[in-house]
C-alpha positions as CSV (number, residue, x, y, z in Angstrom):
1,M,192.7,27.7,104.2
2,F,191.1,27.9,107.6
3,H,193.2,29.6,110.1
4,Y,192.0,28.4,113.4
5,L,188.7,30.0,113.4
6,F,187.7,29.9,117.3
7,L,183.8,29.7,118.1
8,L,183.1,32.0,121.0
9,C,180.8,30.3,123.1
10,C,179.9,27.8,125.8
11,V,181.2,28.5,129.0
12,S,180.0,27.4,132.7
13,F,180.0,30.2,135.3
14,V,182.1,29.3,138.6
15,G,182.3,32.5,139.9
16,G,184.8,34.7,140.5
17,M,184.4,38.3,139.6
18,E,187.7,39.3,137.9
19,S,186.8,37.3,134.4
20,G,184.7,39.1,131.6
21,I,185.7,40.5,128.5
22,I,189.6,41.4,128.1
23,G,190.4,44.4,129.1
24,G,187.3,46.0,129.5
25,K,185.3,47.3,132.5
26,E,182.5,46.8,134.3
27,A,179.6,47.6,132.8
28,K,177.2,50.0,134.5
29,P,174.3,48.1,136.2
30,H,171.6,47.3,133.5
31,S,172.6,50.1,131.1
32,R,172.5,48.1,128.3
33,P,168.7,46.5,129.2
34,Y,168.6,45.1,126.1
35,M,171.0,42.7,126.7
36,A,170.1,39.0,127.0
37,S,172.3,35.8,128.9
38,L,171.8,32.7,126.9
39,Q,171.5,29.8,129.3
40,R,171.8,26.1,129.2
41,N,171.5,24.3,132.3
42,G,171.8,27.4,134.6
43,H,175.3,28.3,133.0
44,H,176.1,31.3,130.8
45,T,177.0,30.1,127.2
46,C,176.3,33.2,125.2
47,G,175.1,36.3,125.0
48,G,172.2,38.1,122.7
49,M,169.9,41.0,121.8
50,L,166.2,41.5,122.6
51,I,164.6,42.7,119.3
52,R,160.9,42.5,120.3
53,E,159.4,41.7,123.6
54,D,158.9,37.6,122.2
55,F,162.3,37.3,120.2
56,V,166.2,37.4,121.0
57,L,168.7,37.6,118.1
58,T,172.2,35.6,118.2
59,A,174.4,33.4,117.2
60,A,173.7,30.6,115.3
61,H,176.7,28.5,116.1
62,C,175.3,28.7,120.2
63,L,172.5,25.9,119.4
64,N,174.1,22.5,120.0
65,R,172.5,19.7,118.2
66,S,172.0,18.5,121.6
67,D,169.2,21.3,122.0
68,Y,167.3,19.9,119.3
69,S,166.3,16.8,121.7
70,G,164.8,19.5,124.6
71,R,167.1,17.9,127.3
72,N,169.4,20.9,127.3
73,H,167.1,23.5,125.9
74,L,168.5,27.1,126.2
75,E,167.2,29.8,128.5
76,V,167.4,33.6,128.6
77,V,167.5,35.5,131.2
78,L,166.7,39.0,130.6
79,G,167.5,42.4,133.3
80,A,170.9,40.9,134.5
81,H,174.0,42.7,135.4
82,N,175.6,39.9,138.1
83,I,174.2,36.2,136.7
84,S,175.6,34.8,139.8
85,Q,173.2,36.4,141.6
86,E,169.3,35.6,141.4
87,E,168.3,39.6,141.3
88,N,164.9,41.1,141.2
89,S,165.5,42.8,138.2
90,Q,165.6,39.2,136.5
91,Q,163.7,37.6,133.7
92,R,163.9,34.1,133.0
93,I,161.9,32.6,130.0
94,E,162.4,29.2,128.1
95,V,163.1,29.0,124.4
96,K,159.7,28.2,122.4
97,K,162.0,27.9,118.9
98,Y,165.3,28.2,117.4
99,I,165.4,30.0,113.9
100,R,168.7,29.3,112.4
101,H,169.6,30.8,108.6
102,P,169.2,28.0,107.0
103,F,172.2,28.8,105.2
104,F,174.2,28.2,108.1
105,E,174.3,24.6,107.5
106,K,175.0,24.4,103.2
107,Q,176.6,20.8,103.5
108,K,176.3,18.4,106.2
109,N,178.3,18.8,109.1
110,K,179.5,22.0,107.4
111,E,178.7,25.0,108.5
112,D,178.8,28.6,106.8
113,F,179.8,31.0,109.8
114,S,179.0,34.2,106.9
115,Y,175.6,33.1,108.0
116,D,176.4,32.7,111.7
117,I,172.9,34.2,113.1
118,M,170.0,33.0,114.7
119,L,166.7,34.2,116.1
120,L,164.5,32.9,119.6
121,K,161.1,32.9,120.0
122,L,160.2,33.3,123.4
123,K,157.6,31.2,125.0
124,T,156.5,33.9,126.9
125,K,156.5,37.5,126.3
126,A,159.4,39.3,127.8
127,E,157.9,42.4,130.8
128,L,159.8,45.4,129.5
129,N,160.8,47.8,132.6
130,K,163.7,50.1,133.4
131,F,165.5,46.8,133.4
132,V,164.3,44.9,130.2
133,K,164.1,47.1,127.4
134,V,163.9,46.4,122.9
135,I,166.2,47.4,121.1
136,P,165.6,48.6,117.5
137,L,167.5,47.1,114.9
138,P,169.7,49.5,112.4
139,K,168.3,51.2,109.4
140,K,168.3,49.4,105.8
141,N,170.5,51.9,104.5
142,G,172.8,53.0,107.3
143,K,176.9,52.3,106.6
144,T,179.5,52.0,109.3
145,P,183.1,53.2,108.2
146,A,185.9,51.2,109.2
147,R,188.2,52.6,112.5
148,V,185.2,53.6,114.0
149,N,185.2,53.6,117.7
150,C,182.4,50.6,118.5
151,S,181.9,48.7,121.8
152,I,180.5,45.2,123.1
153,A,179.7,43.7,126.2
154,G,179.5,40.5,127.5
155,W,179.3,37.8,130.0
156,G,182.4,35.7,128.6
157,M,185.4,34.5,130.1
158,K,189.2,36.3,130.3
159,N,191.0,34.2,128.3
160,I,190.7,31.0,126.9
161,K,191.8,28.9,129.0
162,E,189.9,29.8,132.1
163,I,186.3,27.8,132.2
164,K,184.6,30.9,134.4
165,A,182.3,33.2,132.6
166,S,182.5,36.6,134.1
167,S,179.3,36.9,136.9
168,V,178.7,40.9,135.6
169,L,178.3,42.0,132.2
170,R,181.8,43.7,131.1
171,E,182.2,45.9,128.4
172,V,184.9,47.0,125.9
173,S,185.3,49.5,123.0
174,L,187.0,48.0,119.9
175,K,187.9,49.7,116.3
176,L,186.8,48.6,113.0
177,Q,188.8,47.1,110.5
178,F,189.1,47.2,107.0
179,S,186.9,44.2,105.7
180,K,189.8,44.0,102.7
181,E,192.5,43.3,105.8
182,C,189.7,40.7,107.5
183,K,189.5,39.2,103.7
184,N,193.0,38.8,103.4
185,R,193.3,37.3,106.7
186,W,190.7,35.0,106.9
187,K,190.2,33.8,103.5
188,E,187.2,31.9,102.3
189,S,186.2,31.7,106.1
190,F,185.2,35.8,105.9
191,S,182.8,37.3,103.6
192,S,182.8,41.0,102.7
193,E,179.1,41.3,102.1
194,R,178.1,39.4,105.2
195,N,180.6,40.4,107.7
196,I,182.3,43.4,109.2
197,C,186.0,42.9,111.8
198,S,187.7,44.8,114.3
199,V,190.9,44.7,115.5
200,S,192.2,43.9,118.7
201,N,195.1,46.4,120.1
202,G,197.0,43.6,122.3
203,K,195.3,44.1,125.2
204,E,191.0,44.5,125.1
205,A,189.1,42.0,123.1
206,F,185.7,40.3,123.2
207,C,186.4,36.2,124.2
208,R,185.1,33.4,124.2
209,G,181.7,32.9,125.9
210,D,180.4,36.6,124.3
211,S,179.1,34.6,120.8
212,G,175.9,36.3,120.4
213,S,176.6,39.1,121.9
214,P,175.9,42.7,119.5
215,L,178.9,45.0,118.4
216,F,177.3,49.0,118.8
217,C,179.2,51.1,116.4
218,N,177.4,55.1,116.6
219,S,174.9,53.4,119.1
220,K,173.7,51.4,117.0
221,P,173.5,47.6,116.6
222,V,175.9,46.8,113.7
223,G,177.2,43.0,114.2
224,I,176.9,39.9,115.9
225,A,180.0,38.2,117.7
226,S,181.1,35.1,116.0
227,Y,184.6,33.8,116.1
228,Y,188.2,34.9,116.4
229,N,191.0,33.5,116.4
230,S,194.5,32.0,116.9
231,K,194.7,28.8,118.9
232,G,192.4,30.3,121.2
233,D,194.3,34.2,121.8
234,C,191.2,36.3,121.9
235,T,193.7,39.7,121.6
236,D,195.9,38.1,118.5
237,K,196.6,41.5,116.6
238,K,197.0,39.4,113.3
239,Y,193.5,37.9,113.6
240,P,190.9,40.5,113.3
241,E,187.5,39.4,115.8
242,V,184.8,38.8,113.0
243,Y,181.1,39.9,113.1
244,V,177.8,38.9,111.2
245,K,176.8,41.9,110.0
246,I,172.7,42.9,111.3
247,L,172.2,45.1,108.0
248,Y,172.8,42.2,105.6
249,F,170.1,40.1,107.2
250,L,166.9,42.6,107.9
251,D,164.6,41.5,105.5
252,W,165.5,37.6,106.7
253,I,165.2,38.9,110.4
254,K,161.7,40.8,109.6
255,K,160.0,38.1,107.8
256,K,160.6,35.5,110.5
257,I,159.4,37.4,113.0
258,A,156.3,38.9,111.3
């Protein structure tokens, strides 16, 4: 059963510093220099992280079919804290190539969200400095146990009823859920091999516009925000929020950026 799977992309910045990750706090400016804001026509749609000077890792569903035409291409904004302003620290770089995992679309018009991962090849290399840095990928043999405290940051909306993206980067702490519990709730939509999930306490969660943002556990990026439930309620405690497991895709990532 599909269980009201809700994607996390596609909000527009309309102003207002009150919106953002639910129950979180404003991040210290430039404390996460690997963070990327994916923007379409100047509007924030998804998050991502810089894994090499010319590659950003994000979620596959952040790419609309209209992006292929070139009319609505994505741009990556690096070094940002307040995306409503043109900060001197910001670097705006066009995307040269979209590399979506081939198993994301297994059948025509049917996506497999356990493969919700995408690489963005940048048109020019990012200039690394104190505002823009590359984040190392996790080691292949690493494991992340359930119930550990993790964190995620993004420019997403405060709740699904709003159309505002947060002007400033916000962050929230979340606790990982047992894969068995995630599988019981999400059924075939969840893969214990390729996904991990976190559970909301009813007050804190990531929300729409945070797709592609990295989940950090023990100071390492372990997941990519993919989807949540339930009729748009980001803080629904019954439905864990789901991430793509980065460790599973390490070989694919290394092969594509080589």
